[in-house]
C-alpha distance (Angstrom), angle and dihedral (degrees) to the residues before:
residue distance angle dihedral
M1 . . .
D2 3.86 . .
T3 3.76 110.4 .
K4 3.75 104.7 -179.8
K5 3.86 113.5 -173.0
Q6 3.75 105.2 -127.0
S7 3.84 99.5 -173.4
K8 3.78 142.4 -20.6
S9 3.74 119.1 -66.8
F10 3.77 116.3 -121.7
I11 3.85 147.1 174.8
R12 3.76 122.2 -129.7
Q13 3.79 114.9 -163.6
A14 3.83 127.1 -150.2
G15 3.79 110.1 -75.8
E16 3.77 93.1 23.7
G17 3.87 123.2 108.2
E18 3.73 131.0 66.5
R19 3.80 115.5 -65.4
R20 3.77 116.8 -144.1
W21 3.85 134.3 -179.7
F22 3.88 104.8 -128.1
Y23 3.85 111.5 -147.8
G24 3.71 90.2 -133.7
G25 3.81 89.9 64.9
G26 3.75 126.8 -85.3
V27 3.79 142.1 66.5
H28 3.73 118.4 -88.0
T29 3.84 118.8 -156.1
W30 3.83 107.5 -165.0
L31 3.81 108.8 -137.3
A32 3.84 100.1 169.3
T33 3.77 123.6 10.8
A34 3.75 129.7 -156.7
E35 3.81 90.2 -107.3
E36 3.85 93.0 51.4
T37 3.84 91.6 49.4
G38 3.84 96.9 44.6
G39 3.79 87.8 -110.9
A40 3.78 93.8 -56.8
S41 3.86 97.3 117.3
L42 3.68 150.7 -11.6
I43 3.88 116.5 -141.0
Y44 3.72 126.1 -176.3
S45 3.80 139.9 161.1
D46 3.84 117.1 -128.3
T47 3.75 125.5 -156.0
L48 3.82 110.3 -159.5
E49 3.77 139.1 -172.6
R50 3.77 123.6 -132.2
G51 3.96 109.0 -91.9
K52 3.83 94.6 30.1
L53 3.79 108.1 139.3
T54 3.82 138.2 175.1
P55 3.78 130.4 -138.3
M56 3.83 115.0 -112.9
H57 3.81 105.2 -85.6
I58 3.77 147.9 154.6
H59 3.70 134.3 -138.0
P60 3.82 100.6 -142.8
D61 3.84 98.7 -159.6
T62 3.84 103.6 17.0
D63 3.76 133.5 79.4
E64 3.79 110.8 -144.8
A65 3.88 126.7 -158.0
L66 3.85 120.7 -170.5
Y67 3.83 112.5 -160.6
I68 3.77 109.0 -168.9
L69 3.78 113.0 -137.6
S70 3.81 98.6 176.8
G71 3.73 138.2 -4.2
E72 3.79 123.1 10.8
I73 3.75 144.6 -83.8
L74 3.77 133.4 -160.5
M75 3.77 105.8 -129.5
N76 3.80 125.3 -157.7
L77 3.87 113.5 -161.5
D78 3.69 114.4 174.9
G79 3.75 94.2 -22.0
A80 3.88 96.2 -49.9
E81 3.83 116.7 113.0
Q82 3.78 124.6 -148.4
R83 3.85 134.4 163.4
V84 3.76 116.1 -121.4
G85 3.83 118.1 -164.3
A86 3.73 135.9 -175.8
G87 3.81 110.9 -42.7
G88 3.79 92.0 20.8
L89 3.70 126.8 119.7
A90 3.81 131.9 -147.3
M91 3.80 115.0 -163.3
A92 3.86 118.9 -164.2
L93 3.70 113.1 -175.5
R94 3.66 122.4 -148.0
G95 3.79 113.0 -72.0
Q96 3.82 93.2 13.9
P97 3.83 113.0 130.5
H98 3.87 111.1 -123.0
A99 3.79 143.6 156.7
F100 3.75 134.1 171.6
K101 3.82 140.3 -157.5
V102 3.72 126.9 -152.5
T103 3.89 108.9 -123.8
A104 3.87 102.3 174.4
E105 3.73 137.5 54.0
N106 3.84 116.9 -105.9
T107 3.65 96.9 21.6
S108 3.75 120.0 170.0
L109 3.80 135.5 170.1
L110 3.75 146.3 -179.4
C111 3.80 114.3 -123.3
F112 3.76 118.0 -158.9
Q113 3.79 118.8 -171.0
T114 3.79 122.6 -172.3
P115 2.95 122.4 -136.0
G116 3.87 102.1 21.2
N117 3.82 94.1 -127.9
A118 3.81 97.5 119.4
Q119 3.81 94.9 64.3
A120 3.83 92.0 102.9
F121 3.82 88.1 58.8
Y122 3.80 93.2 53.5
L123 3.75 92.3 47.7
G124 3.81 90.4 53.7
A125 3.77 92.0 44.8
S126 3.82 96.9 51.0
T127 3.75 145.1 44.1
P128 3.74 133.2 -142.6
L129 3.80 116.0 -99.5
P130 3.77 113.8 -123.8
T131 3.77 97.8 -142.5
D132 3.79 139.0 20.0
D133 3.82 90.8 -113.6
A134 3.80 94.3 52.0
A135 3.79 108.4 105.3
T136 3.72 110.9 158.2
G137 3.79 144.7 55.5
P138 3.77 142.2 150.7
V139 3.85 122.6 -49.3
D140 3.78 109.4 -131.7
F141 3.80 117.8 171.0
E142 3.84 90.7 175.6
R143 3.91 88.8 60.9
I144 3.85 88.3 51.3
A145 3.68 92.9 49.7
E146 3.80 91.7 46.8
S147 3.83 92.1 50.3
G148 3.86 87.8 52.2
R149 3.75 91.9 51.9
L150 3.92 91.7 47.2
N151 3.73 100.6 38.0
G152 3.83 107.7 21.3
G153 3.78 120.1 -139.9
I154 3.85 94.2 112.8
V155 3.81 141.2 44.7
I156 3.75 118.7 -168.0
V157 3.82 106.2 -142.7
G158 3.72 100.9 176.6
P159 3.90 148.7 -15.9
P160 3.89 120.4 -72.0
P161 3.87 105.3 -68.6
F162 3.78 92.4 -142.3
D163 3.85 130.0 108.8
């Protein structure tokens, strides 16, 4: 069996990792980047406010798993809605239309994307936070769509499907 080593193993402690304001709403803390994983994955935590929602979108070449750490989201996968609470997982395979809405205060999740080929999209759709206590910024869906057009990684296929 060929077991090529792609990159150097590492440990990231709580509070480490670049923090970025994502223009869709929420603070991403990057836990493992595409460079650090040899392109295998992108992993970040996301701290979200109640009411945050996403447009219906796909990741053409990336599988996305959302593991809910606290709070709750309403997930729309291919038109079917289901609530996902702490300890639950939502899995959107590449090309599958999905969107979510945050339905509880203090919601946080881990996002696992494989492979890590959507990282350029997230860089273009976010900005570094200047301090550890900074936790908000503007919501700008047009900037998200533009980053998708320029960098790939996401295609917005419709408005948020929630009432």
